[in-house]
C-alpha positions in Angstrom: -57.0 -6.0 28.5 -55.2 -7.5 31.5 -52.6 -10.2 31.3 -55.1 -12.7 32.8 -57.7 -11.9 30.2 -55.2 -12.0 27.4 -53.8 -15.3 28.4 -57.2 -16.8 28.8 -58.4 -15.5 25.4 -56.2 -18.0 23.4 -55.7 -20.7 26.0 -56.4 -24.3 25.3 -58.2 -26.7 27.6 -56.2 -27.3 30.8 -54.4 -30.6 31.3 -52.9 -31.8 34.5 -49.2 -31.6 35.1 -49.3 -32.8 38.8 -52.2 -34.0 40.9 -54.4 -31.0 41.8 -52.4 -28.7 39.6 -54.1 -28.0 36.2 -51.9 -26.6 33.5 -52.6 -25.9 29.9 -51.6 -27.9 26.9 -49.3 -24.9 25.9 -47.4 -25.1 29.1 -47.0 -28.9 28.7 -46.0 -28.5 25.1 -43.2 -26.1 25.8 -41.8 -28.5 28.4 -42.9 -27.0 31.7 -40.9 -24.9 34.2 -37.4 -25.9 33.0 -38.2 -25.0 29.4 -39.7 -21.6 30.4 -36.5 -20.8 32.3 -34.4 -21.6 29.3 -36.6 -19.5 27.0 -36.3 -16.5 29.4 -32.5 -17.0 29.7 -32.3 -17.1 25.9 -34.5 -14.0 25.6 -32.2 -12.0 27.8 -29.1 -13.2 26.0 -30.5 -11.9 22.7 -32.0 -8.7 24.2 -28.8 -7.7 26.0 -26.8 -8.1 22.8 -29.2 -5.8 20.9 -27.9 -2.3 21.1 -31.4 -0.8 20.8 -32.8 -3.0 23.7 -29.8 -3.3 26.0 -30.2 0.3 27.4 -33.6 -0.7 28.9 -31.8 -3.2 31.2 -29.0 -1.0 32.4 -28.9 -0.9 36.2 -31.7 -3.5 36.5 -31.5 -6.5 38.8 -31.4 -9.1 36.1 -31.9 -12.2 38.3 -35.1 -10.6 39.8 -36.3 -9.5 36.3 -35.7 -13.0 34.9 -37.7 -14.5 37.8 -40.6 -12.1 37.1 -40.4 -12.9 33.4 -40.4 -16.7 34.1 -43.5 -16.3 36.3 -45.3 -14.1 33.7 -44.5 -16.4 30.7 -45.6 -19.4 32.8 -48.9 -17.6 33.4 -49.3 -16.7 29.8 -48.7 -20.4 28.8 -51.3 -21.6 31.3 -48.8 -23.0 33.9 -49.1 -22.5 37.6 -49.9 -18.9 38.4 -47.5 -17.8 41.0 -47.0 -14.2 39.9 -47.7 -11.7 42.6 -45.9 -8.7 41.2 -47.0 -5.4 39.9 -49.4 -5.1 37.0 -47.9 -4.6 33.5 -48.7 -0.8 33.3 -47.2 -0.1 36.7 -44.1 -2.3 36.2 -43.3 -0.5 32.9 -44.2 3.0 34.0 -41.4 5.5 33.3 -39.5 3.2 31.0 -40.8 5.0 27.9 -40.9 1.8 25.8 -41.6 2.6 22.2 -43.8 0.6 19.9 -40.7 -0.2 17.9 -38.8 -1.6 20.9 -41.9 -3.5 22.2 -42.2 -5.2 18.8 -38.5 -5.9 18.7 -38.7 -7.7 22.1 -41.8 -9.6 20.9 -39.9 -10.7 17.8 -37.0 -11.8 19.9 -39.3 -13.8 22.3 -41.1 -15.5 19.4 -37.7 -16.3 17.8 -36.5 -17.8 21.0 -39.6 -19.9 21.3 -39.2 -21.0 17.7 -35.6 -21.9 18.4 -36.8 -24.0 21.3 -39.1 -25.9 19.0 -42.5 -24.9 20.3 -45.5 -25.4 18.1 -47.1 -22.8 15.9 -50.2 -22.8 18.2 -48.0 -21.7 21.1 -46.4 -19.0 18.9 -49.8 -17.7 17.9 -51.0 -17.7 21.5 -48.0 -15.7 22.8 -48.3 -13.3 19.8 -51.9 -12.8 20.6 -51.1 -12.0 24.3 -48.3 -9.6 23.2 -50.8 -7.8 21.0 -53.5 -7.7 23.7 -51.3 -6.2 26.4 -49.2 -3.8 24.2 -51.1 -0.7 25.3 -50.2 -1.3 28.9 -46.5 -1.3 28.2 -45.8 1.0 25.2 -45.5 4.7 26.0 -44.1 6.9 23.2 -42.1 10.0 24.2 -44.6 12.8 25.0 -47.4 10.4 25.5 -49.3 11.7 28.5 -52.1 9.2 28.5 -52.8 7.5 31.8 -53.0 3.8 31.4 -54.9 1.3 33.5 -52.9 -0.9 35.8 
């Protein structure tokens, strides 16, 4: 399942944030662009302190990665879709992200969202998207399966 399909699966009816710019209730509920940026900043603060997750980010251009994550989370929440980067499978290729570490990042993200006082419906939506796209990101050591981009 693609990120677009996963995000749409659980999305609520769109609302309008600005004239001509429909956004979902989830995106409005979280507080829009500023809130998404804060959530992503908090996510990386926690992930970089986690000794199991921090190695994935060594040598990575964090400002660029954060921008991509903001755009992806905005898309997941039904905000303006301005993401034009690589697909999930391609972007995570070669990182050998284990199921355990994927789940760990997911728990951190959901925890950060909770700390930022989003509703349970938003948490359920994000959790559903994480589950739906997991196979595009997780690659256990020795896993030679080719994943769709």
